[in-house]
KEKE-3310 file (N, C-alpha, C; in steps of 0.2 Angstrom, whole numbers, plus 5000, padded with zeros to 4 digits):
npx = (4865:4882:4893:4909:4923:4937:4952:4965:4981:4991:4986:4985:4994:5005:5008:4999:4988:4985:4981:4969:4961:4959:4952:4940:4936:4932:4921:4922:4920:4929:4940:4952:4969:4980:4994:4993:4982:4975:4977:4970:4957:4955:4956:4946:4934:4935:4935:4923:4914:4918:4915:4901:4893:4900:4905:4915:4928:4939:4953:4964:4979:4994:5003:5014:5013:5007:4995:4988:4986:4977:4966:4963:4959:4948:4939:4938:4932:4920:4913:4913:4906:4910:4926:4934:4947:4963:4976:4991:5000:5007:5023:5040:5055:5072:5088:5104:5119:5123:5134:5135:5123:5111:5109:5094:5088:5085:5075:5065:5062:5058:5047:5038:5038:5036:5030:5018:5010:5010:5003:4991:4986:4985:4974:4964:4962:4954:4941:4942:4945:4934:4925:4930:4936:4945:4958:4975:4986:5003:5014:5029:5045:5058:5068:5066:5071:5084:5100:5106:5116:5117:5105:5103:5095:5082:5081:5083:5071:5062:5065:5061:5047:5044:5046:5037:5025:5027:5026:5013:5005:5008:5001:4988:4983:4975:4964:4955:4959:4969:4986:4997:5012:5019:5031:5038:5049:5058:5046:5036:5033:5029:5041:5051:5051:5060:5071:5078:5078:5070:5052:5049:5058:5056:5043:5025:5013:5001:5003:5007:4995:4986:4991:4988:4974:4971:4976:4968:4956:4956:4950:4944:4952:4965:4980:4991:5006:5018:5021:5032:5038:5047:5056:5056:5068:5076:5082:5087)
npy = (4964:4965:4977:4975:4984:4994:5002:5012:5018:5031:5031:5037:5035:5023:5008:5008:5015:5005:4995:5000:5002:4989:4984:4991:4987:4974:4976:4983:4995:5010:5020:5032:5040:5053:5064:5075:5086:5090:5078:5069:5074:5073:5059:5054:5059:5053:5040:5038:5041:5030:5019:5019:5012:5010:5016:5029:5037:5051:5057:5070:5069:5069:5056:5054:5062:5061:5067:5069:5056:5051:5059:5056:5042:5044:5049:5039:5029:5035:5035:5022:5008:4996:4988:4980:4978:4984:4993:4997:5007:5019:5027:5032:5034:5036:5035:5030:5031:5025:5031:5043:5049:5063:5072:5067:5060:5047:5048:5054:5044:5034:5040:5041:5028:5019:5024:5029:5017:5010:5019:5022:5009:5006:5015:5010:4997:4994:4994:4983:4973:4972:4968:4956:4951:4955:4961:4965:4973:4976:4987:4982:4978:4971:4976:4975:4963:4960:4967:4980:4989:5006:5006:5011:5022:5020:5007:5002:5007:4999:4987:4988:4990:4977:4970:4975:4971:4957:4955:4960:4951:4940:4944:4945:4934:4925:4932:4933:4941:4945:4947:4953:4954:4963:4961:4968:4968:4978:4989:4996:5012:5030:5034:5028:5033:5041:5035:5028:5014:5001:4998:4985:4978:4977:4975:4976:4988:4982:4969:4967:4972:4961:4950:4955:4956:4942:4936:4941:4934:4922:4907:4909:4902:4902:4911:4922:4925:4932:4940:4939:4947:4947:4954:4945:4943:4945:4955:4972)
npz = (5001:5007:5000:4996:5004:5002:5008:5002:5001:4995:4981:4968:4958:4950:4958:4968:4962:4952:4960:4966:4954:4950:4961:4960:4947:4951:4958:4971:4983:4987:4997:4996:4997:4993:4992:4982:4978:4966:4958:4966:4965:4951:4948:4956:4950:4937:4940:4946:4936:4927:4935:4941:4950:4961:4978:4980:4987:4989:4997:5002:5009:5019:5024:5031:5042:5058:5062:5051:5046:5056:5054:5041:5043:5051:5043:5033:5041:5044:5031:5028:5036:5038:5035:5023:5017:5019:5012:5014:5006:5004:5001:4998:4988:4990:4985:4993:5002:5018:5024:5018:5015:5016:5032:5041:5032:5035:5044:5037:5028:5037:5042:5031:5025:5035:5047:5042:5038:5050:5059:5053:5052:5066:5069:5061:5066:5078:5073:5064:5073:5080:5070:5067:5056:5040:5030:5029:5019:5016:5008:5005:4999:4988:4994:5007:5010:5007:5007:4996:4983:4987:4994:5008:5019:5014:5012:5025:5030:5024:5028:5041:5039:5035:5046:5054:5048:5049:5063:5065:5059:5067:5078:5075:5069:5076:5077:5066:5056:5042:5036:5024:5017:5004:4992:4980:4966:4953:4946:4934:4936:4938:4944:4937:4924:4912:4916:4907:4907:4899:4898:4896:4902:4916:4928:4927:4934:4936:4937:4951:4956:4952:4960:4973:4972:4970:4982:4991:4989:4995:5005:5022:5030:5025:5022:5013:5017:5013:4998:4984:4971:4956:4941:4926:4921:4932:4946:4944)
capx = (4872:4887:4898:4916:4926:4945:4956:4971:4985:4995:4983:4985:4999:5009:5005:4992:4982:4983:4977:4963:4957:4958:4947:4934:4933:4930:4915:4923:4920:4936:4942:4959:4972:4987:4996:4992:4975:4973:4977:4964:4951:4954:4955:4939:4929:4936:4933:4915:4911:4919:4912:4895:4889:4904:4906:4922:4930:4946:4955:4971:4983:5001:5003:5020:5011:5002:4988:4984:4984:4971:4960:4961:4956:4942:4935:4936:4927:4913:4910:4912:4904:4914:4932:4937:4954:4967:4982:4996:5005:5011:5030:5044:5061:5077:5094:5109:5124:5123:5140:5136:5117:5110:5105:5087:5085:5082:5069:5060:5060:5054:5040:5034:5037:5034:5025:5011:5007:5009:4998:4985:4984:4982:4968:4958:4962:4948:4936:4944:4945:4927:4922:4934:4938:4948:4964:4979:4992:5008:5019:5036:5049:5063:5073:5065:5073:5091:5104:5109:5120:5113:5099:5103:5089:5076:5081:5082:5064:5058:5066:5057:5040:5043:5046:5030:5020:5027:5023:5006:5003:5008:4997:4981:4982:4969:4958:4951:4962:4974:4991:5001:5018:5020:5038:5040:5055:5057:5040:5036:5029:5032:5048:5055:5050:5066:5077:5082:5076:5064:5046:5048:5063:5053:5036:5019:5010:4995:5005:5006:4987:4983:4993:4985:4967:4971:4978:4962:4951:4956:4946:4946:4957:4971:4983:4997:5010:5022:5021:5038:5038:5053:5056:5058:5076:5079:5083:5091)
capy = (4961:4970:4978:4975:4990:4994:5008:5012:5024:5033:5028:5041:5033:5017:5002:5010:5016:4999:4991:5003:5001:4982:4983:4994:4983:4968:4978:4985:5003:5012:5026:5032:5046:5055:5071:5079:5088:5089:5071:5065:5076:5071:5052:5053:5061:5048:5033:5039:5040:5023:5014:5022:5008:5010:5022:5031:5043:5053:5062:5073:5068:5067:5051:5055:5066:5057:5070:5068:5049:5050:5063:5051:5036:5045:5050:5032:5026:5038:5033:5015:5005:4990:4989:4973:4978:4990:4993:5002:5008:5025:5026:5036:5031:5040:5031:5034:5027:5027:5035:5050:5052:5069:5071:5068:5056:5041:5051:5055:5037:5030:5043:5040:5021:5015:5027:5029:5011:5009:5024:5020:5002:5006:5019:5006:4990:4993:4992:4976:4968:4972:4964:4949:4950:4960:4959:4971:4972:4981:4987:4981:4978:4967:4980:4972:4956:4959:4973:4981:4995:5013:5005:5016:5024:5018:4999:5002:5008:4994:4981:4989:4988:4970:4968:4977:4966:4950:4956:4961:4944:4935:4947:4945:4928:4921:4937:4933:4947:4942:4951:4951:4959:4963:4963:4969:4971:4984:4989:5002:5017:5036:5035:5025:5037:5045:5032:5024:5007:4999:4995:4978:4975:4977:4972:4981:4989:4978:4962:4967:4972:4955:4946:4957:4953:4935:4934:4943:4930:4915:4906:4912:4898:4903:4918:4923:4929:4936:4940:4941:4947:4950:4954:4938:4943:4946:4962:4977)
capz = (5001:5008:4995:4999:5004:5003:5009:4998:5002:4989:4976:4962:4953:4950:4960:4972:4957:4949:4965:4966:4948:4950:4966:4957:4942:4954:4962:4977:4984:4989:5000:4995:4998:4991:4994:4977:4978:4959:4956:4970:4962:4944:4948:4959:4945:4932:4943:4948:4929:4925:4940:4944:4956:4967:4982:4979:4992:4988:5002:5002:5016:5019:5029:5035:5047:5062:5063:5044:5046:5060:5050:5035:5046:5054:5037:5031:5046:5043:5025:5028:5042:5038:5031:5021:5015:5020:5008:5016:5000:5004:5001:4994:4987:4989:4986:4996:5006:5025:5026:5015:5013:5020:5038:5041:5026:5038:5048:5031:5025:5042:5043:5026:5023:5041:5052:5038:5039:5057:5062:5049:5054:5073:5069:5058:5069:5082:5068:5061:5078:5082:5065:5067:5049:5037:5027:5028:5014:5017:5002:5007:4994:4989:4998:5014:5010:5007:5006:4989:4983:4987:4998:5013:5023:5011:5013:5032:5032:5021:5032:5047:5037:5035:5053:5057:5045:5053:5070:5065:5057:5073:5083:5073:5066:5079:5077:5060:5052:5038:5035:5019:5015:4997:4991:4973:4963:4949:4943:4930:4939:4936:4946:4932:4918:4910:4918:4902:4908:4895:4902:4895:4907:4923:4929:4926:4941:4936:4940:4958:4958:4951:4965:4979:4972:4971:4989:4995:4988:4998:5010:5028:5033:5021:5021:5010:5022:5009:4990:4982:4963:4952:4934:4924:4920:4938:4948:4941)
cpx = (4877:4892:4905:4919:4934:4947:4963:4975:4989:4993:4982:4989:5002:5005:4999:4987:4980:4979:4970:4958:4955:4952:4940:4932:4930:4923:4916:4922:4927:4936:4950:4962:4978:4988:4994:4984:4972:4972:4971:4958:4949:4952:4948:4934:4929:4933:4925:4911:4912:4915:4906:4892:4894:4904:4914:4924:4937:4948:4962:4974:4990:5002:5009:5019:5005:4995:4984:4982:4978:4965:4958:4957:4949:4937:4933:4931:4920:4910:4909:4911:4908:4920:4934:4944:4957:4974:4986:5002:5009:5018:5034:5051:5066:5084:5099:5114:5124:5128:5139:5129:5115:5107:5098:5084:5082:5075:5063:5057:5056:5047:5035:5032:5035:5029:5018:5007:5005:5004:4991:4982:4981:4976:4962:4957:4956:4942:4936:4943:4938:4923:4924:4935:4941:4955:4969:4985:4997:5013:5026:5040:5054:5069:5072:5068:5081:5094:5106:5112:5115:5106:5098:5097:5083:5076:5080:5074:5059:5059:5061:5049:5039:5042:5039:5025:5021:5025:5016:5002:5002:5002:4990:4979:4976:4963:4954:4954:4968:4979:4995:5006:5019:5027:5040:5047:5054:5050:5039:5031:5032:5039:5053:5055:5057:5072:5081:5081:5070:5058:5046:5053:5061:5046:5031:5016:5004:4997:5005:4999:4984:4985:4989:4977:4967:4972:4972:4956:4951:4951:4948:4951:4964:4974:4990:5001:5015:5022:5028:5038:5044:5052:5058:5065:5080:5080:5088:5097)
cpy = (4967:4971:4979:4982:4989:5001:5007:5018:5025:5030:5031:5039:5026:5011:5003:5011:5010:4995:4994:5002:4994:4981:4986:4990:4976:4970:4981:4993:5004:5019:5026:5039:5047:5062:5076:5080:5087:5082:5067:5067:5073:5063:5051:5054:5055:5042:5033:5038:5033:5018:5017:5019:5008:5017:5023:5038:5045:5058:5064:5072:5066:5062:5050:5059:5063:5060:5069:5061:5048:5054:5059:5045:5038:5046:5043:5029:5029:5036:5026:5012:4999:4990:4981:4973:4984:4989:4999:5003:5014:5024:5031:5033:5036:5036:5034:5029:5030:5032:5042:5053:5058:5067:5072:5063:5050:5043:5051:5048:5033:5033:5041:5033:5017:5018:5027:5023:5009:5013:5022:5014:5002:5010:5014:4999:4990:4991:4985:4971:4967:4967:4957:4947:4956:4957:4966:4969:4978:4981:4987:4982:4973:4970:4978:4966:4955:4966:4974:4988:5001:5012:5010:5016:5020:5010:4998:5002:5003:4987:4982:4988:4981:4967:4970:4972:4959:4950:4956:4955:4940:4938:4946:4939:4924:4926:4937:4938:4944:4948:4949:4956:4957:4965:4963:4971:4977:4984:4996:5007:5024:5037:5032:5028:5041:5041:5028:5017:5006:4996:4988:4974:4973:4975:4978:4982:4984:4971:4962:4968:4965:4950:4948:4955:4946:4933:4936:4939:4923:4914:4909:4908:4898:4910:4917:4927:4934:4935:4943:4941:4950:4950:4947:4938:4945:4954:4966:4979)
cpz = (5002:5002:4998:4999:5005:5004:5006:4999:4996:4982:4969:4957:4954:4953:4964:4967:4954:4953:4965:4960:4948:4955:4963:4951:4945:4958:4969:4977:4988:4992:4999:4996:4994:4993:4989:4976:4971:4957:4959:4966:4955:4944:4951:4954:4939:4934:4944:4941:4926:4929:4944:4950:4962:4971:4982:4983:4991:4993:5001:5009:5014:5025:5033:5042:5051:5062:5056:5043:5050:5057:5045:5038:5048:5048:5034:5035:5046:5037:5024:5035:5043:5033:5030:5020:5016:5016:5010:5010:5000:5005:4997:4994:4986:4990:4990:5000:5013:5027:5023:5013:5018:5027:5038:5036:5030:5041:5042:5029:5030:5042:5037:5024:5029:5045:5048:5039:5046:5060:5059:5052:5061:5073:5066:5062:5074:5079:5066:5067:5080:5076:5065:5060:5046:5034:5026:5024:5015:5011:5004:5000:4994:4993:5006:5015:5010:5005:4999:4989:4983:4991:5004:5017:5020:5012:5020:5034:5029:5025:5038:5045:5037:5042:5056:5054:5048:5060:5070:5063:5063:5078:5081:5070:5069:5080:5071:5055:5048:5037:5030:5017:5008:4995:4983:4971:4958:4945:4940:4933:4937:4938:4941:4925:4917:4913:4913:4902:4904:4900:4901:4899:4914:4923:4928:4933:4941:4938:4947:4960:4957:4957:4972:4978:4973:4978:4993:4994:4991:5003:5017:5031:5030:5021:5018:5014:5018:5001:4988:4974:4961:4945:4932:4923:4926:4940:4944:4945)
residu = (MET:HIS:MET:GLN:THR:ALA:ILE:ILE:THR:GLY:ALA:THR:GLN:GLY:ILE:GLY:LYS:ALA:ILE:ALA:GLU:ARG:PHE:LEU:LYS:GLU:GLY:LEU:SER:ILE:ALA:PHE:CYS:ALA:ARG:ASN:GLU:GLU:LYS:VAL:ALA:ASP:LEU:SER:LEU:ARG:TRP:LYS:THR:THR:TYR:PRO:ASN:ALA:GLN:ILE:TYR:GLY:PHE:VAL:ALA:ASP:LEU:SER:LYS:THR:GLU:GLU:VAL:ASN:ASN:PHE:ALA:LYS:LYS:CYS:LEU:ILE:VAL:PHE:THR:LYS:ILE:ASP:ILE:LEU:VAL:ASN:ASN:THR:GLY:THR:TYR:LEU:PRO:GLY:LEU:ILE:ALA:HIS:GLU:PRO:ASP:GLY:LEU:LEU:THR:LYS:MET:ILE:GLU:THR:ASN:LEU:PHE:SER:ALA:TYR:ASN:LEU:THR:ARG:ALA:ILE:LEU:PRO:THR:LEU:LEU:LYS:GLN:LYS:THR:GLY:HIS:ILE:PHE:ASN:MET:CYS:SER:ILE:ALA:SER:LEU:ARG:ALA:TYR:PRO:ASN:GLY:GLY:ALA:TYR:SER:ILE:SER:LYS:TYR:ALA:LEU:MET:GLY:PHE:SER:GLU:ASN:LEU:ARG:GLU:GLU:LEU:LYS:ASP:LYS:GLY:ILE:LYS:VAL:THR:ALA:ILE:CYS:PRO:GLY:ALA:THR:TYR:THR:PRO:SER:TRP:GLU:GLY:SER:GLY:VAL:SER:PRO:ASP:ARG:ILE:MET:GLU:ALA:ASN:ASP:ILE:ALA:THR:MET:VAL:TRP:SER:ALA:SER:GLN:LEU:SER:PRO:GLY:ALA:ASN:VAL:GLU:THR:ILE:ILE:LEU:ARG:PRO:GLN:LEU:GLY:ASP:LEU)
# end
């Protein structure tokens, strides 16, 4: 029996880590990446101990760089002959006002939040098209849906990622490949530590992982195009 496989980017903390751990608990094998070599090594060892039946491959990669994206994709396609799920989770957040944010910020946001997903998807797509099956999740944001104070370059990049997701969905819907955009509101991850915001006020990373897992389990004839999650008390 084929053990399902997933590729998850930015998987050593926050939402990406929660998704990876949910997949492992459900019996999937995973290939993941992050920029921090120590975190990749530590998590690989911990997960291999906790989930001895899973194949777990951790790679160090900065997906804002096209060459590193392609190298990561090649490694994934070597260790897995079939890819069931791709989670484009790599991203970074820096607030700013368009009129005042530093030069180069938009380039950085686009390279990290959009090009990482665009380039990795393009590298994996030939395999998915040959399989005629697969599910791509793109980690968008409520910032992909409407403007908000200090959104700036970050929000622009997330709007672009939503456009990528919607075009990809249109392109692949008759190819047997599903595409889902995930749009979370405030979620308690390391970026919120020290902010003074109570963890009880915002969502847990596991909430997003639960929705991703559920969306991945539908019949071949059903696709969740967009997942929007907000804290119960609304956006901050």
